[in-house]
Wavefront OBJ file of the C-alpha trace (Angstrom):
o trace
v 0.000 0.000 0.000
v 1.535 3.275 -1.093
v 2.253 5.939 1.502
v 0.111 8.522 -0.280
v -2.915 6.244 0.162
v -2.115 5.728 3.807
v -2.062 9.467 4.409
v -5.342 9.954 2.578
v -7.043 7.260 4.647
v -5.643 8.353 8.011
v -8.809 10.118 9.034
v -9.672 12.216 12.047
v -11.606 15.038 10.400
v -8.298 15.985 8.755
v -8.687 13.757 5.702
v -8.781 16.540 3.145
v -6.053 18.698 4.659
v -3.753 20.032 1.977
v -0.594 18.888 3.757
v 1.615 17.034 1.323
v 2.473 13.589 2.626
v 5.973 12.139 2.198
v 6.513 9.907 -0.837
v 8.755 7.210 0.579
v 8.705 4.171 -1.695
v 10.749 1.451 0.034
v 7.912 -0.677 1.439
v 10.347 -3.143 2.944
v 11.450 -0.464 5.430
v 8.059 0.122 7.013
v 5.181 -2.014 8.175
v 2.204 -1.379 5.904
v -1.356 -2.227 6.867
v -2.842 -5.644 6.366
v -6.396 -5.854 4.928
v -7.723 -6.343 8.467
v -5.952 -3.238 9.772
v -7.219 -1.294 6.765
v -10.745 -2.263 7.844
v -10.007 -0.943 11.335
v -8.844 2.369 9.861
v -12.053 2.571 7.819
v -14.176 1.835 10.890
v -12.232 4.460 12.849
v -12.979 6.997 10.132
v -16.696 6.187 10.194
v -16.898 6.491 13.990
v -14.879 9.699 14.039
v -16.895 11.271 11.257
v -20.126 10.593 13.127
v -18.800 11.740 16.490
v -19.170 15.230 17.845
v -15.707 16.684 18.425
v -16.597 20.244 17.537
v -17.093 23.142 19.925
v -20.805 23.893 19.824
v -20.269 27.642 19.805
v -17.258 29.624 18.716
v -14.913 29.430 21.700
v -12.712 32.166 23.015
v -9.106 31.362 22.085
v -6.174 32.446 24.223
v -2.765 31.615 22.744
v 0.123 32.073 25.192
v 3.628 31.977 23.709
v 6.780 31.699 25.799
v 10.017 32.824 24.151
v 12.988 30.418 24.245
v 11.508 28.197 26.958
v 13.368 24.892 27.263
v 11.880 21.406 27.462
v 13.136 21.014 31.042
v 12.212 24.479 32.298
v 8.663 23.423 33.206
v 7.692 21.217 36.093
v 5.387 19.093 33.977
v 8.415 17.554 32.225
v 10.055 16.391 35.429
v 12.147 19.284 36.726
v 11.806 20.277 40.395
v 14.282 23.160 40.237
v 11.961 26.008 39.184
v 8.297 25.720 40.242
v 5.829 26.478 37.433
v 2.557 25.698 39.233
v 0.156 27.657 37.009
v 1.661 26.320 33.789
v 1.724 22.780 35.176
v -1.809 22.607 36.556
v -3.210 23.677 33.197
v -1.216 20.886 31.536
v -2.556 18.335 34.018
v -6.149 19.549 33.617
v -5.986 19.676 29.816
v -3.579 17.695 27.635
v 0.180 18.054 27.811
v 1.724 17.657 24.355
v 4.457 15.050 24.593
v 5.428 14.689 20.932
v 4.998 18.330 19.993
v 7.441 20.070 17.656
v 8.251 23.682 16.938
v 10.795 25.309 14.657
v 14.255 26.140 16.004
v 14.215 29.950 16.213
v 11.903 32.951 16.689
v 10.855 34.419 13.307
v 10.461 31.056 11.546
v 8.354 29.785 14.469
v 5.999 32.757 14.407
v 5.690 32.524 10.642
v 4.806 28.835 10.927
v 2.270 29.473 13.673
v 0.563 32.321 11.839
v 0.454 30.735 8.361
v 0.191 26.995 8.963
v 3.164 26.598 6.617
v 6.681 25.369 7.140
v 9.151 28.267 6.925
v 10.681 26.698 3.793
v 7.396 27.507 2.050
v 7.293 31.194 3.043
v 10.971 32.110 2.669
v 11.374 32.505 6.443
v 13.657 29.509 7.057
v 16.972 31.279 7.620
v 17.635 33.102 10.909
v 15.439 35.998 12.145
v 14.217 39.405 11.009
v 16.376 42.256 12.317
v 14.999 45.704 13.077
v 16.942 47.367 10.223
v 16.142 44.619 7.725
v 13.683 45.568 4.963
v 11.543 42.434 4.917
v 8.645 40.724 6.630
v 6.358 37.752 6.389
v 5.139 38.001 2.775
v 1.940 39.999 2.465
v 0.542 37.284 0.215
v 0.207 35.077 3.297
v -3.152 35.067 5.049
v -2.602 34.560 8.754
v -4.523 33.240 11.759
v -6.103 36.488 13.071
v -7.333 37.330 9.564
v -9.164 34.012 9.356
v -10.579 34.508 12.856
v -11.826 38.020 12.072
v -13.827 36.528 9.218
v -15.423 34.234 11.815
v -16.457 37.221 13.933
v -13.614 37.246 16.469
v -12.176 40.290 18.184
v -8.419 39.890 17.853
v -5.686 41.226 20.126
v -1.905 40.827 20.214
v -0.010 41.518 23.421
v 3.783 41.298 23.371
v 6.158 40.210 20.637
v 5.486 40.401 16.879
v 8.779 39.735 15.009
v 7.247 39.178 11.566
v 8.348 42.422 9.961
v 8.110 46.100 10.847
v 9.972 48.095 8.221
v 6.697 49.185 6.610
v 3.330 49.782 8.204
v 1.613 47.215 6.032
v 3.631 44.440 7.730
v 2.565 45.420 11.253
v -0.032 43.626 13.404
v -2.906 46.077 12.916
v -2.643 45.607 9.166
v -2.481 41.823 9.451
v -5.671 41.008 11.287
v -5.240 42.293 14.841
v -7.597 44.869 16.313
v -5.012 46.014 18.868
v -1.371 45.545 19.809
v 0.595 46.454 22.893
v 4.189 45.270 22.835
v 7.220 45.297 20.595
v 7.851 44.777 16.927
v 11.162 42.956 16.761
v 13.041 40.060 18.338
v 13.895 41.088 21.886
v 13.865 43.935 24.388
v 15.300 44.768 27.762
v 12.588 43.865 30.253
v 12.667 47.282 31.947
v 13.808 49.950 29.478
v 12.244 48.240 26.419
v 15.205 48.907 24.131
v 16.803 46.531 21.660
v 20.508 46.406 20.846
v 21.409 44.294 17.819
v 23.801 44.406 14.873
v 25.371 47.604 16.193
v 22.029 49.429 16.354
v 20.089 50.465 19.467
v 16.631 51.878 19.943
v 13.389 51.891 21.918
v 10.865 49.285 20.757
v 7.591 49.424 22.648
v 4.298 50.282 20.972
v 0.651 50.825 21.701
v -0.812 50.086 18.282
v 1.290 52.402 16.059
v 2.225 54.887 18.800
v 5.418 54.739 20.826
v 4.630 53.706 24.411
v 7.181 55.830 26.258
v 4.847 55.967 29.254
v 5.587 52.294 29.999
v 9.341 52.860 30.314
v 10.689 51.209 33.456
v 7.747 48.851 33.939
v 8.638 45.151 33.878
v 7.582 43.774 30.497
v 5.884 40.625 31.788
v 3.755 42.728 34.133
v 2.834 45.076 31.300
v 1.679 42.170 29.143
v -0.231 40.528 31.980
v -2.043 43.740 32.908
v -2.978 44.364 29.289
v -4.211 40.799 28.768
v -6.346 40.959 31.918
v -7.707 44.353 30.843
v -8.673 42.972 27.422
v -10.444 40.015 29.001
v -12.309 42.172 31.520
v -13.489 44.672 28.904
v -14.329 42.148 26.196
v -17.871 42.292 24.841
v -18.975 38.673 24.971
v -21.355 39.113 22.061
v -18.271 38.285 19.949
v -15.679 35.564 20.580
v -12.215 36.625 21.726
v -8.834 35.785 20.219
v -6.019 36.892 22.502
v -2.422 36.146 21.519
v -0.191 36.769 24.525
v 3.342 36.630 23.144
v 5.783 36.977 26.020
v 9.327 38.325 26.083
v 10.157 35.792 28.788
v 12.376 33.880 28.905
v 14.377 35.462 26.045
v 17.404 37.523 27.000
v 17.618 41.263 26.458
v 20.640 43.458 25.811
v 24.244 42.302 26.314
v 24.966 44.582 29.293
v 22.500 42.630 31.478
v 20.791 39.959 29.415
v 18.646 38.318 32.133
v 16.545 40.736 34.189
v 13.846 40.121 36.773
v 12.683 41.695 40.037
v 15.518 41.132 42.502
v 13.123 40.358 45.348
v 12.454 37.020 43.635
v 16.089 35.925 43.670
v 15.861 34.887 47.329
v 13.433 32.124 46.322
v 16.155 30.368 44.357
v 19.227 30.341 46.590
v 19.365 26.564 46.052
v 20.467 27.291 42.465
v 24.222 27.839 42.456
v 24.501 29.287 38.941
v 23.550 32.970 39.341
v 22.400 33.292 35.711
v 20.121 30.294 36.169
v 18.869 31.864 39.398
v 17.900 35.036 37.512
v 16.360 32.885 34.782
v 14.220 31.231 37.470
v 12.903 34.634 38.528
v 12.047 35.528 34.913
v 10.208 32.221 34.539
v 8.356 32.761 37.811
v 6.874 35.986 36.440
v 5.842 34.143 33.268
v 4.144 31.438 35.303
v 2.338 34.033 37.412
v 1.104 35.645 34.197
v -0.503 32.386 33.092
v -2.308 32.198 36.431
v -3.549 35.783 36.188
v -4.911 35.223 32.674
v -6.732 32.021 33.616
v -8.152 33.719 36.720
v -9.331 36.657 34.589
v -11.136 34.299 32.214
v -12.848 32.687 35.211
v -13.778 36.065 36.725
v -15.251 37.164 33.401
v -17.325 33.978 33.302
v -15.856 32.773 30.023
v -13.327 30.118 31.084
v -15.882 27.394 30.381
v -16.232 28.756 26.844
v -12.522 28.988 26.083
v -9.569 27.204 24.541
v -6.180 28.039 26.052
v -2.937 27.045 24.324
v 0.515 27.323 25.834
v 3.607 26.873 23.669
v 7.233 27.789 23.447
v 8.338 29.229 20.116
v 11.485 27.077 19.989
v 13.810 25.105 22.214
v 15.660 26.647 25.110
v 18.787 28.802 24.914
v 20.870 26.788 27.356
v 24.358 26.850 28.870
v 25.117 30.426 27.865
v 23.677 30.313 24.350
v 22.387 33.859 23.699
v 23.700 34.656 27.220
v 20.817 32.608 28.599
v 20.406 29.759 31.074
v 17.534 27.520 29.911
v 17.535 23.726 30.168
v 16.570 21.156 27.540
v 17.627 18.152 29.649
v 17.771 15.326 28.702
v 17.319 16.325 25.076
v 20.203 17.184 22.780
v 21.009 20.646 21.439
v 19.741 24.182 21.971
v 17.729 26.875 20.254
v 18.542 27.242 16.544
v 19.722 23.658 16.209
v 17.678 20.820 14.757
v 18.330 18.426 17.609
v 15.349 17.567 19.807
v 16.410 20.213 22.324
v 15.965 22.841 19.619
v 12.689 21.631 18.100
v 10.758 19.546 20.633
v 8.549 22.052 22.378
v 6.987 22.464 25.792
v 3.272 22.955 25.252
v -0.259 22.072 26.240
v -3.870 22.469 25.122
v -6.638 23.193 27.620
v -10.400 23.447 27.164
v -13.626 22.063 28.624
v -14.429 21.135 25.012
v -11.729 18.444 25.030
v -13.534 15.127 25.413
v -10.634 13.182 26.957
v -8.876 15.585 29.263
v -6.238 15.315 31.956
v -3.811 13.110 30.053
v -0.454 13.131 28.322
v -1.122 13.398 24.588
v 1.347 11.301 22.592
v -0.027 12.383 19.217
v 2.692 13.777 16.967
v 1.982 17.458 16.358
v 3.777 20.415 14.802
v 3.479 24.151 15.352
v 1.998 24.545 11.847
v -0.989 22.485 12.981
v -2.325 25.178 15.298
v -3.826 27.251 12.480
v -6.131 24.536 11.063
v -6.693 23.007 14.521
v -7.897 26.231 16.135
v -9.904 27.256 13.098
v -11.562 23.841 13.094
v -12.409 24.225 16.778
v -13.887 27.628 15.897
v -16.245 25.986 13.441
v -14.474 26.629 10.144
v -14.345 23.989 7.427
v -10.563 23.946 7.128
v -10.629 21.843 3.959
v -11.201 25.179 2.210
v -7.680 26.292 3.156
v -5.316 25.141 0.429
v -1.559 24.774 0.226
v -0.719 24.689 3.907
v 1.432 22.183 5.755
v -0.604 22.133 8.954
v -3.227 19.497 9.622
v -6.337 19.687 11.776
v -5.552 17.889 15.047
v -8.631 18.959 17.025
v -10.430 15.613 16.985
v -7.211 13.652 17.502
v -6.380 15.669 20.602
v -9.938 15.915 21.911
v -10.824 12.249 21.540
v -7.346 10.703 21.852
v -7.324 9.394 18.290
v -4.252 8.715 16.141
v -2.381 11.803 15.039
v -3.182 13.286 11.665
v 0.510 13.380 10.775
v 3.354 10.900 10.445
v 6.020 13.244 9.099
v 7.657 16.490 10.203
v 9.942 18.990 8.528
v 12.087 20.449 11.298
v 13.785 22.861 8.908
v 15.910 22.974 5.780
v 18.353 25.862 5.752
v 20.697 25.682 2.794
v 22.336 28.945 3.865
v 23.475 27.349 7.121
v 23.871 23.885 5.634
v 21.526 22.119 8.038
v 18.404 20.048 7.478
v 16.301 17.551 9.380
v 13.033 15.699 8.863
v 11.197 12.959 10.738
v 9.035 10.175 9.327
v 7.400 7.889 11.867
v 10.174 6.791 14.209
v 13.014 7.856 11.915
v 14.791 11.202 12.078
v 17.618 12.255 9.776
v 20.159 15.029 10.374
v 22.120 16.416 7.447
v 24.644 19.021 8.535
v 24.316 21.182 11.633
v 24.602 24.788 12.789
v 27.455 26.643 14.528
v 30.029 24.179 13.249
v 28.683 21.603 15.683
v 29.662 23.610 18.772
v 26.112 23.383 20.211
v 25.453 19.722 19.411
v 25.750 18.440 22.988
v 23.397 17.888 25.919
v 22.723 20.793 28.247
v 21.152 20.758 31.711
v 20.662 21.322 34.486
v 18.634 18.190 35.167
v 16.814 19.691 38.146
v 15.566 16.299 39.282
v 16.764 16.703 42.862
v 14.140 17.430 45.481
v 10.412 16.759 45.276
v 7.566 18.065 43.155
v 5.710 20.724 45.159
v 2.085 19.675 44.694
v 1.008 21.942 47.555
v 2.141 25.025 45.618
v 0.636 23.545 42.477
v -2.826 23.224 44.005
v -2.583 26.667 45.650
v -1.897 28.459 42.351
v -4.314 30.971 40.839
v -4.945 28.706 37.870
v -5.775 25.817 40.217
v -8.275 28.020 42.033
v -10.013 28.804 38.767
v -10.058 25.119 37.781
v -11.486 24.140 41.167
v -14.353 26.577 40.709
v -15.361 24.934 37.417
v -14.797 21.355 38.589
v -11.724 20.613 36.484
v -8.961 20.288 39.085
v -7.283 16.861 38.988
v -6.235 15.089 42.190
v -2.639 14.752 43.346
v -2.315 11.032 42.652
v -3.429 11.492 39.067
v -1.080 14.455 38.607
v 1.933 12.449 39.766
v 1.031 9.594 37.436
v 0.779 11.985 34.498
v 4.083 13.607 35.421
v 5.829 10.252 35.300
v 4.424 9.693 31.799
v 5.576 13.147 30.669
v 9.180 12.778 31.883
v 11.665 11.712 29.202
v 14.379 9.253 30.229
v 17.402 8.529 28.046
v 18.343 5.094 29.300
v 21.905 3.777 29.287
v 22.305 2.027 25.946
v 25.662 2.216 24.220
v 26.166 5.528 22.424
v 26.824 5.540 18.683
v 28.432 8.882 17.741
v 26.952 11.270 15.196
v 29.175 13.724 13.332
v 26.696 15.440 10.998
v 29.334 17.662 9.373
v 31.072 14.493 8.163
v 28.055 12.342 7.236
v 24.271 12.373 7.738
v 22.963 10.761 10.919
v 19.888 8.623 11.514
v 18.004 8.157 14.792
v 15.069 6.098 15.953
v 13.492 8.977 17.813
v 10.814 6.853 19.515
v 13.399 4.619 21.171
v 16.100 7.272 21.449
v 14.603 10.735 22.033
v 17.957 11.910 23.388
v 19.684 11.211 20.050
v 22.575 9.214 21.452
v 22.613 6.335 18.935
v 23.363 7.151 15.296
v 21.925 4.229 13.313
v 23.129 5.355 9.880
v 25.567 2.436 9.550
v 23.082 -0.080 10.959
v 20.192 0.942 8.687
v 21.823 2.394 5.537
v 18.730 1.528 3.484
v 16.515 3.620 5.768
v 19.046 6.446 5.676
v 19.032 6.543 1.885
v 15.235 6.635 1.721
v 15.163 9.451 4.260
v 17.798 11.416 2.352
v 15.824 11.010 -0.866
v 12.738 12.287 0.918
v 14.699 15.202 2.347
v 15.853 16.084 -1.157
v 12.269 15.890 -2.476
v 10.984 18.175 0.287
v 13.818 20.608 -0.343
v 12.746 20.930 -3.971
v 9.431 22.375 -2.724
v 11.226 25.132 -0.774
v 11.243 28.758 -1.840
v 14.449 30.785 -1.442
v 14.946 32.559 1.880
v 13.870 36.201 1.676
v 16.588 37.674 3.912
v 17.820 41.151 2.985
v 20.930 43.184 3.877
v 20.414 45.661 6.698
v 19.476 49.151 5.548
v 21.625 51.905 7.107
v 18.551 54.097 7.125
v 16.908 51.632 9.458
v 19.288 52.674 12.225
v 17.128 54.037 15.080
v 19.528 56.967 15.495
v 17.823 58.570 12.487
v 14.406 58.272 14.178
v 15.019 59.609 17.659
v 16.483 56.302 18.784
v 13.123 54.626 18.258
v 12.835 51.484 16.140
v 10.322 52.428 13.483
v 8.764 51.491 10.154
v 11.607 53.254 8.369
v 10.628 51.982 4.930
v 7.649 54.330 4.895
v 9.800 57.414 5.548
v 13.342 56.743 4.432
v 14.937 59.321 2.131
v 17.588 58.945 -0.504
v 20.369 60.339 1.704
v 20.290 57.468 4.167
v 19.322 54.529 1.977
l 1 2 3 4 5 6 7 8 9 10 11 12 13 14 15 16 17 18 19 20 21 22 23 24 25 26 27 28 29 30 31 32 33 34 35 36 37 38 39 40 41 42 43 44 45 46 47 48 49 50 51 52 53 54 55 56 57 58 59 60 61 62 63 64 65 66 67 68 69 70 71 72 73 74 75 76 77 78 79 80 81 82 83 84 85 86 87 88 89 90 91 92 93 94 95 96 97 98 99 100 101 102 103 104 105 106 107 108 109 110 111 112 113 114 115 116 117 118 119 120 121 122 123 124 125 126 127 128 129 130 131 132 133 134 135 136 137 138 139 140 141 142 143 144 145 146 147 148 149 150 151 152 153 154 155 156 157 158 159 160 161 162 163 164 165 166 167 168 169 170 171 172 173 174 175 176 177 178 179 180 181 182 183 184 185 186 187 188 189 190 191 192 193 194 195 196 197 198 199 200 201 202 203 204 205 206 207 208 209 210 211 212 213 214 215 216 217 218 219 220 221 222 223 224 225 226 227 228 229 230 231 232 233 234 235 236 237 238 239 240 241 242 243 244 245 246 247 248 249 250 251 252 253 254 255 256 257 258 259 260 261 262 263 264 265 266 267 268 269 270 271 272 273 274 275 276 277 278 279 280 281 282 283 284 285 286 287 288 289 290 291 292 293 294 295 296 297 298 299 300 301 302 303 304 305 306 307 308 309 310 311 312 313 314 315 316 317 318 319 320 321 322 323 324 325 326 327 328 329 330 331 332 333 334 335 336 337 338 339 340 341 342 343 344 345 346 347 348 349 350 351 352 353 354 355 356 357 358 359 360 361 362 363 364 365 366 367 368 369 370 371 372 373 374 375 376 377 378 379 380 381 382 383 384 385 386 387 388 389 390 391 392 393 394 395 396 397 398 399 400 401 402 403 404 405 406 407 408 409 410 411 412 413 414 415 416 417 418 419 420 421 422 423 424 425 426 427 428 429 430 431 432 433 434 435 436 437 438 439 440 441 442 443 444 445 446 447 448 449 450 451 452 453 454 455 456 457 458 459 460 461 462 463 464 465 466 467 468 469 470 471 472 473 474 475 476 477 478 479 480 481 482 483 484 485 486 487 488 489 490 491 492 493 494 495 496 497 498 499 500 501 502 503 504 505 506 507 508 509 510 511 512 513 514 515 516 517 518 519 520 521 522 523 524 525 526 527 528 529 530 531 532 533 534 535 536 537 538 539 540 541 542 543 544 545 546 547 548 549 550 551 552 553 554 555 556 557 558 559 560 561 562 563 564 565 566 567 568 569 570 571 572 573
């Protein structure tokens, strides 16, 4: 049975998604269905098609994005070092996403999330957009808030944008958002809201199109939280709400003091010897508190029972001093902007009363590009009308614990950097790597010492809101779920991978920590995977990166990062 047929028949209300399935042809490498198993798939399709996995009314959608959060920075993946009670209790009440993948760095991730397309199909696959760079996510791309506005949603962005700002037409209010409070580019200092990059420096904090100088000195996470709560409180419930809360945390700021948080929180983490990690813990604490405040605001407004809440990192953690940061991806390999699991396997969860089978660890394979069709499907849209996207509708799979709608993943293909990686079923191939291989190791801390603080977990603001609506799980169940959600490497003999010398192959189901390179053991599988990688690469569009424009230097605009392309004159081009 050919793979294309398998993809077509793998139904969970995603059967007519326009995602292009891989075209592997070596049947001897994979176990294809017998006639009896084909009958089971057909029966599954019939049952799923007749079942009710839709939200009966258009739900409110709150999408919370953490920046550079590592796999091991959250308690729900097994770390005891930094308590994240609000984040964790939402994972335990909803579904924690165990096989969930993101792209390796900021701009590509946000492009994938907003378009439902892999970055190789939008030209966003190579590095990030810089403030003085004259480009943005192509205007030909229709993005998530634009679809939701057509469904009657009120749409708000709080926090980071990072999809282009050199002209007004690329900015959030011209791409489907009704309001925006936050910053346009990749990072800011958490207090003074300036960005220093590529030799340029300027203030980057906006209220819609206006410069928000009045917020100078206020801690960014608090600003975002207050704005999100204000939006929820003032929302007119005659229309559904889409709130995208895109945090600065836990990304670093400017080189002079990259990790900044209220110093009064440092005393809570004296058990952490590394001072940078201690400051990181304080930054993460504020992020966790923000999640609790938002969930509590939804409950106070009376709309939590009518909502979907998503929590996701944009990419893997910046660990061990990468970007001057102190995240942890333990026990996964690699860091942000690498294609190892530590760079692309994301911390995330989905929460909603509309999920039929809640309070579990979801093992369905999912990618960041799936959020667009999944959320639109939950909002009542027939997503089969959306053509030429890579995302697939996972709503029914996640709600009813059905098989995932996808078997393959494109982690990224960056010919400029010479790195590429894809996954099909259990197989993952690495061709090349970034940074000359200098960030190809394993980076902690493990944080497994001590005990999981369930008392703090159940005393969190989010837990209080869940208790009020009867969705708070008990401690025994939480601990069982946590065990399921903790990745262990095992102690099998390592087989080295040197991707700059030869491509590497991993069985990612058996070896999520990428310690055993099976390229020499399964050369036939490797060749099929490389052929598939080459086929996928032929569908890529060239990266749309541009040289920095001197006229984009904030010094020409009062040291404010601005949409310079709308004003620039010939003298400073």
